[in-house]
C-alpha angles and dihedrals in degrees: 000000000000119000118203117234123206111306119229139182128238135182115230121173089348093302124115115235128189111217127196123181116205120204128201128184113198129207093276092051094254112149120223125188132203122189123208120193123184131177109240116234094228112105115207109220116210116207117237117259106193114202134173116235114249092221109033100021092230118149115237141161110258092197095062117110097253137098098279111132147155120263115216087001097284114049112083120220122196118228093262096051091040090057095041096044094030095131093066 
């Protein structure tokens, strides 16, 4: 019979998963594990952070899951410029 160990949560590809590991010890004291992962129903809503691109002056949302980033920690780059000028 499987016995559930302590459940825990992990983030994978920006989704929250609930993980439970089940443990079973058979008659010869061999230990078997079974892992159960479920996506939690809670959606985490990121607030919009509107920035203006340092190069092309286009407005974009910095909190989207794309390749937008800051160069030198303070100059925002939109996804297009970040990809085009990615080597800087």
